[in-house]
Every structure is written in structure tokens, then in C-alpha cells.
VONUBA-219263 format. One record per residue (C-alpha): residue in one letter; x, y, z. Coordinates in pm, 1 decimal, always signed. Layout:
+------+----------+----------+----------+
| type |       c1 |       c2 |       c3 |
+------+----------+----------+----------+
|    A |        X |        Y |        Z |
...
+------+----------+----------+----------+
END
This chain:
+------+----------+----------+----------+
| type |       c1 |       c2 |       c3 |
+------+----------+----------+----------+
|    X |  -1850.8 |  +1034.4 |  -1058.5 |
|    X |  -1560.4 |  +1263.5 |  -1146.7 |
|    X |  -1231.0 |  +1113.4 |  -1258.3 |
|    X |   -913.2 |  +1230.3 |  -1088.2 |
|    X |   -555.5 |  +1106.7 |  -1076.9 |
|    X |   -396.7 |   +899.1 |   -801.0 |
|    X |   -188.0 |  +1204.8 |   -703.5 |
|    X |   -490.2 |  +1434.9 |   -697.5 |
|    X |   -663.8 |  +1184.2 |   -470.4 |
|    X |   -377.7 |  +1212.8 |   -221.4 |
|    X |   -389.7 |  +1591.7 |   -235.7 |
|    X |   -764.9 |  +1599.5 |   -182.6 |
|    X |   -750.5 |  +1358.7 |   +110.8 |
|    X |   -482.5 |  +1557.2 |   +291.6 |
|    X |   -651.7 |  +1892.1 |   +226.1 |
|    X |   -990.4 |  +1767.2 |   +345.4 |
|    X |   -848.5 |  +1618.6 |   +663.8 |
|    X |   -646.2 |  +1931.7 |   +741.7 |
|    X |   -959.4 |  +2141.2 |   +692.5 |
|    X |  -1157.4 |  +1905.6 |   +917.5 |
|    X |   -908.1 |  +1897.0 |  +1205.5 |
|    X |   -684.6 |  +2195.4 |  +1290.5 |
|    X |   -448.9 |  +1963.8 |  +1481.8 |
|    X |   -365.1 |  +1774.4 |  +1162.3 |
|    X |    -49.0 |  +1895.9 |   +990.2 |
|    X |   +185.8 |  +1787.3 |   +711.5 |
|    X |   +560.1 |  +1745.0 |   +746.8 |
|    X |   +840.8 |  +1572.5 |   +560.8 |
|    X |  +1078.8 |  +1589.4 |   +269.4 |
|    X |   +980.7 |  +1829.2 |     -9.4 |
|    X |   +619.2 |  +1866.1 |   +105.7 |
|    X |   +623.8 |  +2240.5 |    +31.5 |
|    X |   +753.0 |  +2187.2 |   -320.8 |
|    X |   +541.0 |  +1875.0 |   -367.9 |
|    X |   +805.5 |  +1675.9 |   -556.1 |
|    X |   +551.8 |  +1423.6 |   -689.1 |
|    X |   +265.9 |  +1670.1 |   -701.1 |
|    X |    +73.4 |  +1510.7 |   -414.7 |
|    X |   +128.1 |  +1798.4 |   -171.0 |
|    X |   +148.5 |  +2079.2 |   -425.1 |
|    X |    -37.1 |  +2394.1 |   -322.7 |
|    X |   -111.5 |  +2284.2 |    +33.8 |
|    X |   +118.5 |  +2546.7 |   +182.3 |
|    X |    -89.0 |  +2814.9 |     +8.0 |
|    X |   -404.1 |  +2682.6 |   +176.0 |
|    X |   -269.7 |  +2609.4 |   +522.8 |
|    X |    +48.6 |  +2813.0 |   +569.9 |
|    X |   +400.5 |  +2733.1 |   +682.1 |
|    X |   +301.5 |  +2632.8 |  +1036.6 |
|    X |    +96.3 |  +2337.9 |   +910.9 |
|    X |   +298.5 |  +2241.7 |   +601.3 |
|    X |   +659.2 |  +2197.2 |   +706.9 |
|    X |   +960.4 |  +2095.2 |   +504.6 |
|    X |  +1211.3 |  +1887.7 |   +700.9 |
|    X |  +1583.0 |  +1825.3 |   +658.2 |
|    X |  +1687.4 |  +1507.4 |   +478.5 |
|    X |  +1726.3 |  +1333.4 |   +813.0 |
|    X |  +1464.7 |  +1062.9 |   +843.4 |
|    X |  +1560.8 |   +953.2 |  +1193.5 |
|    X |  +1525.9 |  +1312.0 |  +1312.7 |
|    X |  +1197.1 |  +1417.7 |  +1159.4 |
|    X |  +1023.0 |  +1081.0 |  +1203.1 |
|    X |  +1117.8 |  +1096.9 |  +1570.0 |
|    X |   +979.4 |  +1450.9 |  +1585.4 |
|    X |   +653.7 |  +1330.2 |  +1429.4 |
|    X |   +625.0 |  +1057.2 |  +1693.0 |
|    X |   +666.8 |  +1315.6 |  +1966.1 |
|    X |   +413.4 |  +1545.3 |  +1801.7 |
|    X |   +159.6 |  +1263.0 |  +1786.9 |
|    X |   +211.7 |  +1183.8 |  +2156.0 |
|    X |   +159.5 |  +1551.8 |  +2235.0 |
|    X |   -189.2 |  +1544.5 |  +2083.5 |
|    X |   -146.6 |  +1653.6 |  +1722.9 |
|    X |   -210.0 |  +1439.7 |  +1415.5 |
|    X |    +96.2 |  +1449.6 |  +1188.9 |
|    X |   +102.8 |  +1332.5 |   +828.0 |
|    X |   +470.2 |  +1249.2 |   +780.5 |
|    X |   +608.0 |  +1205.2 |   +428.4 |
|    X |   +926.4 |   +999.8 |   +392.9 |
|    X |   +926.3 |  +1045.9 |    +14.6 |
|    X |  +1073.8 |   +707.2 |    -89.4 |
|    X |   +989.1 |   +391.5 |   +104.1 |
|    X |  +1351.3 |   +272.6 |   +115.0 |
|    X |  +1423.8 |   +576.5 |   +332.4 |
|    X |  +1221.3 |   +412.4 |   +610.0 |
|    X |  +1534.5 |   +210.7 |   +683.3 |
|    X |  +1696.1 |   +528.8 |   +812.3 |
|    X |  +1415.8 |   +565.9 |  +1068.1 |
|    X |  +1355.6 |   +201.7 |  +1156.3 |
|    X |  +1404.0 |   +254.5 |  +1528.8 |
|    X |  +1169.2 |   +552.6 |  +1543.5 |
|    X |   +894.3 |   +362.8 |  +1358.1 |
|    X |   +934.4 |    +11.4 |  +1500.4 |
|    X |  +1062.3 |    +76.3 |  +1853.2 |
|    X |   +880.0 |   +401.0 |  +1923.1 |
|    X |   +571.0 |   +465.6 |  +1708.9 |
|    X |   +463.3 |   +100.9 |  +1699.3 |
|    X |   +506.0 |    +37.3 |  +2073.0 |
|    X |   +436.3 |   +351.3 |  +2272.3 |
|    X |    +57.8 |   +319.4 |  +2283.8 |
|    X |    +92.7 |    -36.1 |  +2413.3 |
|    X |   +376.3 |    +46.4 |  +2654.1 |
|    X |   +186.3 |   +341.0 |  +2799.5 |
|    X |   -119.0 |   +125.5 |  +2863.5 |
|    X |   -319.0 |   +334.7 |  +2618.8 |
|    X |   -241.5 |   +663.2 |  +2793.9 |
|    X |    -63.5 |   +785.9 |  +2481.2 |
|    X |   -223.3 |   +752.3 |  +2140.6 |
|    X |    -19.4 |   +754.9 |  +1822.3 |
|    X |   -231.6 |   +920.4 |  +1548.6 |
|    X |    +44.8 |   +941.8 |  +1291.6 |
|    X |    +30.0 |   +865.1 |   +919.6 |
|    X |   +351.7 |   +788.5 |   +735.0 |
|    X |   +344.7 |   +825.1 |   +356.0 |
|    X |   +603.3 |   +705.8 |   +105.7 |
|    X |   +638.4 |   +624.3 |   -263.0 |
|    X |   +746.6 |   +269.4 |   -337.0 |
|    X |   +800.0 |    +42.5 |   -634.5 |
|    X |   +975.8 |    +28.9 |   -967.8 |
|    X |   +921.6 |   +339.9 |  -1176.6 |
|    X |  +1153.8 |   +298.2 |  -1471.7 |
|    X |  +1518.4 |   +339.1 |  -1378.1 |
|    X |  +1503.9 |   +501.2 |  -1033.8 |
|    X |  +1759.1 |   +244.1 |   -905.8 |
|    X |  +1760.9 |    +24.9 |   -597.5 |
|    X |  +1743.8 |   +287.6 |   -321.6 |
|    X |  +1433.3 |   +449.2 |   -474.3 |
|    X |  +1248.7 |   +147.8 |   -617.2 |
|    X |  +1209.6 |   -111.7 |   -345.0 |
|    X |   +883.8 |   -256.5 |   -216.4 |
|    X |   +947.2 |   -265.7 |   +157.8 |
|    X |   +614.0 |   -323.9 |   +330.9 |
|    X |   +709.0 |   -684.9 |   +410.5 |
|    X |   +973.1 |   -553.3 |   +650.1 |
|    X |   +696.0 |   -407.0 |   +866.4 |
|    X |   +456.8 |   -702.7 |   +860.2 |
|    X |   +610.2 |   -857.1 |  +1170.3 |
|    X |   +599.9 |   -534.4 |  +1375.8 |
|    X |   +290.8 |   -535.4 |  +1600.5 |
|    X |   +132.1 |   -194.0 |  +1640.4 |
|    X |   +165.1 |    -77.2 |  +1279.5 |
|    X |   -109.0 |    -70.2 |  +1016.1 |
|    X |     -4.4 |   -106.4 |   +651.3 |
|    X |   -205.2 |    +39.2 |   +362.4 |
|    X |   -138.4 |    -30.6 |     -7.4 |
|    X |   -393.2 |   +140.1 |   -238.9 |
|    X |   -424.3 |    +38.2 |   -603.6 |
|    X |   -640.7 |   +314.3 |   -753.9 |
|    X |   -745.5 |   +675.8 |   -700.6 |
|    X |  -1070.7 |   +599.3 |   -518.6 |
|    X |   -907.4 |   +366.6 |   -267.1 |
|    X |   -611.3 |   +600.5 |   -235.5 |
|    X |   -831.7 |   +883.9 |   -117.4 |
|    X |  -1060.6 |   +677.3 |   +101.2 |
|    X |   -784.9 |   +477.7 |   +268.2 |
|    X |   -564.7 |   +781.3 |   +329.9 |
|    X |   -849.2 |   +968.3 |   +498.6 |
|    X |   -918.2 |   +664.6 |   +720.2 |
|    X |   -547.9 |   +635.1 |   +801.6 |
|    X |   -524.8 |  +1000.1 |   +907.4 |
|    X |   -822.3 |   +958.1 |  +1140.4 |
|    X |   -684.3 |   +640.9 |  +1299.1 |
|    X |   -532.4 |   +672.0 |  +1646.3 |
|    X |   -257.4 |   +422.5 |  +1564.8 |
|    X |    +48.4 |   +457.7 |  +1339.7 |
|    X |    -38.8 |   +379.9 |   +977.9 |
|    X |   +207.7 |   +349.9 |   +690.7 |
|    X |    +55.6 |   +430.2 |   +350.8 |
|    X |   +253.9 |   +295.2 |    +55.9 |
|    X |   +188.2 |   +480.1 |   -272.2 |
|    X |   +320.9 |   +317.5 |   -588.8 |
|    X |   +508.1 |   +571.7 |   -798.3 |
|    X |   +393.5 |   +423.2 |  -1129.6 |
|    X |    +28.6 |   +481.7 |  -1035.2 |
|    X |    +74.2 |   +856.1 |   -991.0 |
|    X |   -106.0 |   +973.2 |  -1304.3 |
|    X |   -345.1 |   +682.5 |  -1337.6 |
|    X |   -701.8 |   +807.1 |  -1323.3 |
|    X |  -1019.8 |   +671.1 |  -1174.8 |
|    X |  -1364.3 |   +763.1 |  -1050.5 |
|    X |  -1374.4 |   +899.3 |   -695.9 |
|    X |  -1705.3 |   +965.8 |   -517.8 |
|    X |  -1793.7 |  +1324.4 |   -434.8 |
|    X |  -1825.0 |  +1431.3 |    -72.6 |
|    X |  -1708.3 |  +1235.0 |   +229.0 |
|    X |  -1531.9 |   +923.4 |    +99.2 |
|    X |  -1383.2 |   +681.7 |   +350.7 |
|    X |  -1258.0 |   +328.9 |   +287.7 |
|    X |  -1228.0 |   +124.2 |   +609.3 |
|    X |   -893.0 |    -28.6 |   +696.9 |
|    X |   -904.3 |   -407.9 |   +694.1 |
|    X |  -1168.1 |   -449.3 |   +423.6 |
|    X |  -1061.2 |   -612.5 |    +95.9 |
|    X |  -1225.8 |   -537.7 |   -238.8 |
|    X |  -1334.8 |   -781.4 |   -507.8 |
|    X |  -1208.3 |   -592.1 |   -810.4 |
|    X |  -1338.4 |   -854.8 |  -1051.7 |
|    X |  -1559.9 |  -1154.8 |   -969.8 |
|    X |  -1467.8 |  -1496.9 |  -1105.4 |
|    X |  -1514.1 |  -1870.2 |  -1053.9 |
|    X |  -1199.9 |  -2058.9 |  -1159.4 |
|    X |   -895.2 |  -1893.6 |  -1000.8 |
|    X |   -847.1 |  -1637.2 |   -724.3 |
|    X |   -572.8 |  -1380.8 |   -776.7 |
|    X |   -482.8 |  -1179.6 |   -468.4 |
|    X |   -305.6 |   -877.0 |   -615.0 |
|    X |   -134.3 |   -608.8 |   -408.5 |
|    X |    -93.1 |   -244.5 |   -507.9 |
|    X |    +24.3 |   -194.4 |   -865.7 |
|    X |    -25.6 |   -565.5 |   -934.0 |
|    X |   -403.3 |   -515.7 |   -929.4 |
|    X |   -413.8 |   -345.1 |  -1269.5 |
|    X |   -190.1 |   -615.5 |  -1415.2 |
|    X |   -407.6 |   -891.9 |  -1271.9 |
|    X |   -722.2 |   -727.8 |  -1409.7 |
|    X |   -566.5 |   -704.2 |  -1754.4 |
|    X |   -475.1 |  -1073.1 |  -1747.4 |
|    X |   -821.0 |  -1166.9 |  -1617.1 |
|    X |   -986.1 |   -984.4 |  -1905.4 |
|    X |   -764.4 |  -1164.4 |  -2154.8 |
|    X |   -827.9 |  -1509.0 |  -2005.9 |
|    X |  -1203.1 |  -1453.4 |  -1992.4 |
|    X |  -1202.3 |  -1502.3 |  -2370.8 |
|    X |  -1069.8 |  -1854.5 |  -2308.7 |
|    X |  -1337.7 |  -1929.8 |  -2048.8 |
|    X |  -1093.2 |  -1899.3 |  -1758.1 |
|    X |  -1281.9 |  -1695.7 |  -1499.4 |
|    X |  -1044.7 |  -1508.1 |  -1266.3 |
|    X |  -1151.3 |  -1340.2 |   -943.7 |
|    X |   -922.2 |  -1050.4 |   -848.6 |
|    X |   -903.8 |   -963.3 |   -479.3 |
|    X |   -731.6 |   -643.0 |   -366.1 |
|    X |   -650.1 |   -665.3 |     +7.9 |
|    X |   -606.9 |   -283.2 |    +18.4 |
|    X |   -451.3 |   -315.0 |   +363.1 |
|    X |   -194.8 |   -576.0 |   +462.0 |
|    X |   -242.8 |   -499.5 |   +831.6 |
|    X |   -520.7 |   -549.5 |   +918.3 |
|    X |   -564.3 |   -816.0 |   +650.8 |
|    X |   -911.6 |   -923.9 |   +541.7 |
|    X |   -846.3 |  -1296.4 |   +569.5 |
|    X |  -1214.4 |  -1381.2 |   +543.8 |
|    X |  -1247.5 |  -1224.2 |   +198.7 |
|    X |   -945.4 |  -1412.9 |    +68.7 |
|    X |  -1056.1 |  -1746.7 |   +214.5 |
|    X |  -1411.6 |  -1702.0 |    +89.0 |
|    X |  -1280.8 |  -1649.8 |   -263.1 |
|    X |  -1052.2 |  -1953.5 |   -242.8 |
|    X |  -1342.2 |  -2163.9 |   -114.1 |
|    X |  -1529.1 |  -2065.1 |   -430.8 |
|    X |  -1249.1 |  -2103.8 |   -687.4 |
|    X |  -1030.7 |  -2370.9 |   -517.3 |
|    X |   -716.4 |  -2210.7 |   -664.5 |
|    X |   -506.4 |  -1909.0 |   -572.7 |
|    X |   -227.0 |  -1700.5 |   -721.5 |
|    X |    -75.9 |  -1418.2 |   -516.0 |
|    X |    +78.5 |  -1131.5 |   -713.8 |
|    X |   +307.2 |   -886.4 |   -537.5 |
|    X |   +585.5 |   -653.1 |   -648.4 |
|    X |   +773.9 |   -736.7 |   -329.3 |
|    X |  +1041.7 |  -1003.0 |   -319.2 |
|    X |   +968.4 |  -1375.5 |   -302.0 |
|    X |  +1166.1 |  -1446.3 |    +13.5 |
|    X |   +986.8 |  -1335.6 |   +330.6 |
|    X |   +736.2 |  -1124.1 |   +140.5 |
|    X |   +369.9 |  -1033.4 |   +179.1 |
|    X |   +284.2 |  -1306.2 |    -71.0 |
|    X |   +449.4 |  -1562.6 |   +154.5 |
|    X |   +243.6 |  -1440.9 |   +449.5 |
|    X |    -84.3 |  -1466.9 |   +257.6 |
|    X |    +13.5 |  -1808.1 |   +119.7 |
|    X |    +79.3 |  -1934.1 |   +472.3 |
|    X |   -262.8 |  -1811.4 |   +589.6 |
|    X |   -438.1 |  -1988.6 |   +301.5 |
|    X |   -238.7 |  -2307.5 |   +361.3 |
|    X |   -322.2 |  -2296.0 |   +732.0 |
|    X |   -689.6 |  -2198.4 |   +718.9 |
|    X |   -801.0 |  -2289.4 |   +367.3 |
|    X |   -606.2 |  -2602.6 |   +279.7 |
|    X |   -920.7 |  -2813.5 |   +236.4 |
|    X |  -1046.3 |  -2568.5 |    -28.4 |
|    X |   -744.4 |  -2610.9 |   -255.6 |
|    X |   -739.8 |  -2822.8 |   -569.8 |
|    X |   -398.5 |  -2695.6 |   -683.5 |
|    X |    -78.8 |  -2566.8 |   -520.9 |
|    X |    -60.7 |  -2204.2 |   -408.8 |
|    X |   +140.4 |  -1996.3 |   -652.7 |
|    X |   +328.2 |  -1673.5 |   -579.0 |
|    X |   +424.4 |  -1425.3 |   -850.2 |
|    X |   +673.3 |  -1173.6 |   -714.5 |
|    X |   +981.8 |   -976.1 |   -805.6 |
|    X |  +1313.9 |  -1154.9 |   -805.3 |
|    X |  +1525.9 |  -1160.6 |   -491.5 |
|    X |  +1764.9 |   -895.7 |   -623.8 |
|    X |  +1800.8 |   -520.6 |   -564.4 |
|    X |  +1591.1 |   -339.0 |   -823.9 |
|    X |  +1827.4 |   -263.8 |  -1115.6 |
|    X |  +1888.5 |    +84.5 |  -1254.1 |
|    X |  +1876.7 |    -39.9 |  -1613.9 |
|    X |  +1514.1 |    -27.1 |  -1737.5 |
|    X |  +1540.1 |   -360.8 |  -1928.0 |
|    X |  +1688.6 |   -531.0 |  -1621.3 |
|    X |  +1427.7 |   -366.2 |  -1398.3 |
|    X |  +1154.0 |   -504.3 |  -1622.7 |
|    X |  +1306.2 |   -851.1 |  -1599.7 |
|    X |  +1319.1 |   -835.7 |  -1219.6 |
|    X |   +964.4 |   -714.2 |  -1158.3 |
|    X |   +654.1 |   -934.6 |  -1158.7 |
|    X |   +461.9 |   -876.0 |  -1481.7 |
|    X |   +146.5 |   -978.8 |  -1665.2 |
|    X |   +315.9 |  -1266.5 |  -1846.2 |
|    X |   +420.9 |  -1429.6 |  -1519.4 |
|    X |    +76.3 |  -1374.4 |  -1366.0 |
|    X |    -86.5 |  -1533.0 |  -1670.4 |
|    X |   +150.6 |  -1830.3 |  -1660.3 |
|    X |    +74.8 |  -1889.8 |  -1292.5 |
|    X |   -301.9 |  -1873.0 |  -1351.2 |
|    X |   -278.6 |  -2119.0 |  -1641.2 |
|    X |    -66.0 |  -2350.6 |  -1428.4 |
|    X |   -309.3 |  -2372.2 |  -1135.5 |
|    X |   -607.6 |  -2391.5 |  -1371.6 |
|    X |   -446.0 |  -2673.6 |  -1567.9 |
|    X |   -473.7 |  -2473.1 |  -1890.3 |
+------+----------+----------+----------+
END
């Protein structure tokens, strides 16, 4: 299979879906310029009517995207940095998430929100946060967090085709990571986790950019006969609980690695599910490895200290494995 970058996977997914459906269009901040490269060149293929720059007014253009979706089009709405979702919280949580339900299904909401999240090396707090936990308790939203190029393309295409609002979180540090992506039609279903590495001793549920870190640690610990199974949920809503519980039933131990914060985070949600539905499987306490409960610092050394890393994942695995 050909190898492409995470960013190229995004570009391919959007281009293919816009070619497939003339009612699909792209809008948002800097989509014509393609600030991160993900939307570069799309205006040349599809023209200014279907690739539209918006003002830096998230409440305004996210609201416009919601209206466009209700009117029968399929907008792909880029909010550039995930922290900017706060500026459009009402439009996403009170409008997009609820209108299909409140209309009794008369209105669909086929809208895909895209945003870059995560620490990228000194981008400071307003451009580095991991904010998907804030949307976990909002019924009506689907949350997608790809970890590699193949899943990025397949999940984004599935999100665009979904008739419900989907938020796709793209980690900025993964942008130029490369991976094999199947040729032709490539769809990854929402709500289906992936076993990125099989193992027998400890389950690590790793989210987004934490997957590569967990895999690196798992490879290292394999030399010490500690067999780590790495599960990538791929989507937080819907969450593949069965895959996580099946792995814990096999290994009897779990570590959850997430770049989000410890308090009220996605890791806490997954830990609660395992404690509720898989308690009898556990031979050790559930461990969470997350970023510290601080705004992400501007200083690269302080940023590194705040973010979950391989050393902390390894320490957690050794702790639950008794090694």
C-alpha cells in the first residue's frame, strides 16, 4: 500500500467526498490557504463556491454551517484550533447536537467539524488544548480522534457521510507522520476500536497521539517479557466498550493514556466504564496517564513536563504489572 502523510490523508478524504457528492462543501478559517496543508489545492479543484474562507468569527460561521446542514447540504466546517470551539459552544451544543432530536428527525444534521488539537511545541494554551472531553457529555455529537494516516482518511470519510454532527480532532503533531493507506474506497466505521498491538499482560487504551507513544513503550517492554496490548478507540462517541472490556478480560490490567487533562477527562470516562462493567476482570487498580491539570504552557520544556509521555506510560504499565 502507498504511504502518505496524516495531512495528505485529510486532503484525500475531503477531495474524494466532494467529488462523490456535489452537496458537500468546505468552509472555515484559512481553508483556501490551507494553513496546515490539509486543504491546500482544494479551491483549484472545486472553486470558490465550494471552498469558502470565513471570517475569524466561530460563532457566526459555525452557526451558518448548522443552517446549511439543515437546508440539505453537507458542510465540512474547519475551526482550525480545537480551543476555538469554545467560541461556538452554543452553536455546536445547543443547535447542531439537538436539532435532529428536537425536530423529531425531520431535520438531519450532516455536518463535520474539523479542528487541530494538542501540544505541538510552544503554541501556547489557546492553541494546544485537548478539548474533546468537554463534548463527551453532550448527547447528539459524535467524536472522532484518529491516530494515524489510514484511520484519519477512513474515519473522516465516514464522518462526512454521517447524517449527524461529527467532530474530528486532528492532532497537530501527527501532521507529517506517514503510514500506509489502502487504495480505492477506504472507510473506517465510527464506533469500532482497533487493536494496534496484541498482548497478554496489560491493556493500554491510548487515544490519538498517545497511540504511537504506547506502541513505542510496548515494544520496549516486550524485551522484558511484559506483553502489552494497545487498543485505539478511534472514536470516543460512539465508544467501542466491548473491545476495551474484552481486552481487559484477557489481560486483567488496564492503563488509559490520554493527552487530555486528568480531571473530568476521557480517561476518567473509560476508567468508570471498566470499573462498572469489568471490575471482576481486574487484578490491579485502573491507572490513568494524562496531562497535568494546568493550561498548556508556552515554554517547550514546561509543555513537555505537562504532557503525558512515554516515561509515565511505562511507569504506569510497570506498576499495574507489578514489575
